[in-house]
C-alpha positions in Angstrom: -137.3 -141.2 -71.3 -138.9 -140.4 -74.6 -141.3 -143.0 -76.0 -139.0 -144.0 -78.9 -136.2 -144.6 -76.5 -138.4 -146.7 -74.2 -139.7 -148.8 -77.1 -136.1 -149.2 -78.5 -134.8 -150.4 -75.1 -137.7 -152.9 -74.7 -137.3 -154.1 -78.3 -133.6 -154.8 -77.7 -134.4 -157.0 -74.7 -137.1 -158.8 -76.7 -134.9 -159.5 -79.7 -132.3 -161.0 -77.4 -134.9 -163.2 -75.6 -136.4 -164.3 -78.9 -132.9 -165.3 -80.2 -132.3 -167.3 -77.1 -135.6 -169.1 -77.4 -135.4 -170.0 -81.1 -134.2 -173.4 -82.3 -130.4 -173.5 -82.5 -128.4 -174.5 -85.6 -126.8 -177.9 -85.8 -129.8 -180.3 -86.2 -128.7 -183.3 -88.2 -132.0 -185.2 -88.8 -133.3 -185.1 -92.4 -135.2 -181.9 -93.0 -134.6 -180.3 -89.6 -132.0 -177.7 -90.6 -134.3 -176.3 -93.3 -137.3 -176.4 -90.8 -135.2 -174.5 -88.2 -134.3 -171.9 -90.8 -138.0 -171.5 -91.7 -138.9 -171.0 -88.0 -136.2 -168.3 -87.7 -137.4 -166.7 -90.9 -140.9 -166.4 -89.5 -139.6 -164.6 -86.4 -136.6 -162.6 -87.7 -138.3 -161.2 -90.8 -139.0 -157.9 -89.0 -141.9 -156.3 -87.2 -142.1 -153.7 -84.5 -142.7 -156.2 -81.7 -145.6 -154.1 -80.5 -147.3 -156.9 -78.5 -144.3 -158.1 -76.5 -143.2 -154.5 -75.9 -146.6 -153.8 -74.3 -146.2 -156.8 -72.1 -143.0 -155.3 -70.7 -144.5 -151.8 -70.4 -147.4 -153.2 -68.5 -145.2 -155.2 -66.1 -143.2 -152.0 -65.5 -146.4 -150.0 -64.8 -147.3 -152.7 -62.3 -144.0 -152.2 -60.5 -142.7 -155.7 -61.3 -139.7 -156.9 -59.3 -136.6 -158.1 -61.2 -137.8 -161.7 -60.9 -141.3 -160.8 -62.0 -140.0 -158.9 -65.0 -138.0 -162.0 -66.0 -141.4 -163.8 -66.2 -142.8 -160.8 -68.1 -140.0 -161.2 -70.7 -140.8 -164.9 -71.1 -144.5 -163.9 -71.6 -143.4 -161.3 -74.1 -141.6 -164.0 -76.1 -144.6 -166.2 -75.9 -147.0 -163.6 -77.2 -144.7 -162.8 -80.1 -144.4 -166.5 -81.0 -148.2 -166.8 -80.9 -148.6 -163.7 -83.0 -146.1 -165.0 -85.5 -147.9 -168.3 -85.8 -151.1 -166.5 -86.8 -149.2 -164.5 -89.5 -147.6 -167.6 -90.9 -151.0 -169.3 -91.2 -152.8 -166.2 -92.4 -150.3 -165.9 -95.4 -151.1 -169.4 -96.6 -152.8 -169.8 -100.0 -155.9 -171.2 -98.2 -156.1 -168.0 -96.2 -154.9 -164.7 -97.6 -152.5 -166.1 -100.2 -149.8 -163.6 -99.5 -146.3 -164.2 -101.0 -144.6 -161.2 -99.3 -144.6 -159.8 -95.8 -142.4 -156.8 -94.6 -140.5 -156.9 -97.8 -139.5 -160.6 -97.6 -141.0 -163.8 -98.9 -143.6 -165.3 -96.6 -142.8 -168.7 -95.1 -144.9 -170.7 -97.4 -143.6 -168.8 -100.5 -140.0 -169.5 -99.5 -140.3 -173.0 -97.9 -143.5 -174.5 -99.1 -147.0 -174.8 -97.8 -146.5 -178.0 -95.8 -143.5 -176.5 -94.0 -145.4 -173.3 -93.3 -148.2 -175.2 -91.6 -145.7 -177.0 -89.4 -143.9 -173.8 -88.6 -147.1 -172.1 -87.4 -148.0 -175.2 -85.3 -144.5 -175.3 -83.9 -144.6 -171.6 -82.9 -147.9 -171.9 -81.2 -146.6 -174.8 -79.1 -143.4 -173.0 -78.4 -145.4 -170.0 -77.1 -146.9 -172.1 -74.4 -143.6 -173.7 -73.5 -142.2 -170.2 -72.7 -144.8 -169.7 -70.0 -144.4 -173.0 -68.1 -141.3 -172.0 -66.0 -143.0 -168.7 -64.8 -143.9 -168.3 -61.2 -147.5 -167.4 -62.0 -147.8 -169.9 -64.9 -151.4 -171.2 -64.5 -153.3 -167.9 -65.0 -150.8 -166.9 -67.7 -151.4 -170.1 -69.6 -155.1 -169.6 -69.3 -154.8 -166.1 -70.8 -152.6 -167.3 -73.6 -155.0 -170.2 -74.4 -158.0 -167.9 -74.5 -156.2 -165.6 -76.9 -155.2 -168.5 -79.2 -158.8 -169.7 -79.4 -160.3 -166.2 -79.9 -157.9 -165.3 -82.6 -159.0 -168.3 -84.5 -162.7 -167.4 -84.0 -162.0 -164.0 -85.4 -160.2 -165.5 -88.4 -163.1 -167.8 -89.1 -165.6 -164.9 -89.2 -163.2 -162.9 -91.3 -162.9 -165.7 -93.9 -166.7 -166.1 -93.9 -167.2 -162.4 -94.4 -164.9 -162.4 -97.5 -167.2 -165.0 -99.0 -170.3 -163.1 -98.2 -171.9 -160.1 -99.9 -170.5 -156.8 -98.4 -174.1 -155.7 -97.9 -174.3 -158.3 -95.1 -171.4 -156.6 -93.2 -172.3 -154.5 -90.2 -170.6 -152.8 -87.2 -171.3 -155.8 -85.0 -169.5 -158.2 -87.4 -166.6 -155.7 -87.8 -166.3 -155.3 -84.0 -166.3 -159.0 -83.5 -163.5 -159.6 -86.1 -161.4 -156.7 -84.9 -161.8 -157.6 -81.2 -160.9 -161.2 -81.7 -158.5 -161.2 -84.6 -156.5 -158.1 -83.6 -157.4 -156.7 -80.2 -157.4 -159.9 -78.3 -153.7 -160.6 -78.7 -152.8 -157.0 -77.8 -155.1 -157.1 -74.7 -153.6 -160.5 -73.7 -150.1 -159.1 -74.1 -150.9 -156.3 -71.6 -152.6 -158.7 -69.2 -149.7 -161.1 -69.2 -147.4 -158.3 -68.0 -149.8 -157.6 -65.2 -150.1 -161.2 -64.2 -146.4 -161.7 -64.2 -146.1 -158.7 -61.9 -148.8 -160.3 -59.7 -151.0 -157.2 -60.0 -154.4 -157.1 -58.3 -157.4 -158.3 -60.4 -158.7 -154.8 -60.9 -155.4 -153.7 -62.4 -155.2 -156.8 -64.7 -158.7 -156.0 -65.9 -157.9 -152.4 -66.5 -154.8 -153.3 -68.6 -156.8 -155.9 -70.5 -159.4 -153.2 -71.3 -156.6 -150.8 -72.3 -155.1 -153.4 -74.6 -158.5 -154.2 -76.2 -159.2 -150.5 -76.9 -155.6 -149.9 -78.2 -156.0 -153.0 -80.4 -159.3 -151.6 -81.9 -157.8 -148.2 -82.5 -154.8 -149.8 -84.1 -157.0 -151.7 -86.6 -159.2 -148.7 -87.4 -156.2 -146.6 -88.0 -154.7 -149.3 -90.2 -157.9 -149.4 -92.3 -157.7 -145.6 -92.8 -154.0 -145.8 -93.8 -154.9 -148.6 -96.2 -157.8 -146.7 -97.6 -157.3 -147.5 -101.3 -156.8 -151.2 -100.6 -159.7 -151.2 -98.2 -162.2 -150.0 -100.8 -161.2 -152.7 -103.3 -161.8 -156.4 -103.3 -164.0 -158.2 -100.8 -162.0 -157.9 -97.5 -164.0 -156.9 -94.4 -162.8 -153.4 -93.4 -164.0 -150.4 -91.5 -164.4 -148.1 -94.5 -166.6 -150.6 -96.3 -168.8 -151.0 -93.2 -169.0 -147.2 -92.6 -169.9 -146.6 -96.3 -166.5 -145.0 -97.1 -166.9 -142.3 -94.3 -163.3 -141.9 -93.3 -164.3 -139.3 -90.6 -166.6 -141.8 -88.9 -163.7 -144.3 -88.7 -161.4 -141.6 -87.4 -163.9 -140.6 -84.7 -164.2 -144.3 -83.7 -160.4 -144.6 -83.4 -160.2 -141.4 -81.3 -163.0 -142.7 -79.0 -161.1 -146.0 -78.5 -158.0 -144.1 -77.7 -159.7 -141.8 -75.1 -161.3 -144.8 -73.4 -157.9 -146.7 -73.4 -156.4 -143.7 -71.6 -159.2 -143.7 -69.0 -158.6 -147.4 -68.3 -155.0 -146.5 -67.3 -156.3 -144.5 -64.4 -156.8 -147.7 -62.4 -153.1 -148.6 -62.7 -151.1 -147.4 -59.7 -147.7 -147.2 -61.4 -146.1 -145.0 -64.1 -148.3 -145.4 -67.2 -146.8 -142.5 -69.2 -145.3 -144.8 -71.8 -148.5 -146.7 -72.2 -150.4 -143.5 -72.6 -147.9 -142.1 -75.1 -148.1 -145.4 -77.1 -151.9 -145.1 -77.4 -151.7 -141.5 -78.6 -149.0 -142.4 -81.1 -151.4 -144.6 -83.0 -153.6 -141.6 -83.9 -150.5 -139.6 -84.7 -149.9 -142.0 -87.6 -152.9 -140.2 -89.3 -151.5 -136.7 -89.0 
């Protein structure tokens, strides 16, 4: 099956599972219908569902049984809820102050700041709730909790960098922010699929490494695609750290991709879709 067909099939499963897990209409308590609408807006506003798709692909690569894949699907929903929570909070005026995401108003712009804070909090809690019924829940919950804390650490450093002089930025800071704010969720998405499939520790670690490197490549490529925006303002980005040398950033992204492909060698199942996905990130630069 071609990569696009594989991704489309996984996304269809994820969209159905997200719909089933979201709050249902019919709440009668004051304020609740609007809140439920805001939660749904945060999730249904679009996105490629990259992280939950990787959860399913990794479970499949680990030869998950039908029962294990059910748990992987729950984990996929959890990682998307956690990711969406970070976006809702990142958009707030106190953070990035964005009024639009994916062509639609951000949650705070449409429903107010207070509501957006609560939507983010709710989605984070809802993420953990998805994992509780899973057969291998304890290690999955630990992985999700670590991701949640590390994403916040990455955001803290990103905000601090925006207030500092760009001359203080260096590759170590960039790597820390990229690893924690972007790559950690992608790595955890991969690892959750392996945990759900009860894969050996070495395989879990290999897929976590794959996800980390894919996440880094993803961010470096994004910075190259946003080159004009990246050179303006005071937002930490790869081009600023590499003194505008786009080729150096490209080489770094290519290195991360090669190492991600090497990590897949430790996975015993079919990793063709995971390999194709990693390569597809670089193809965005073609």
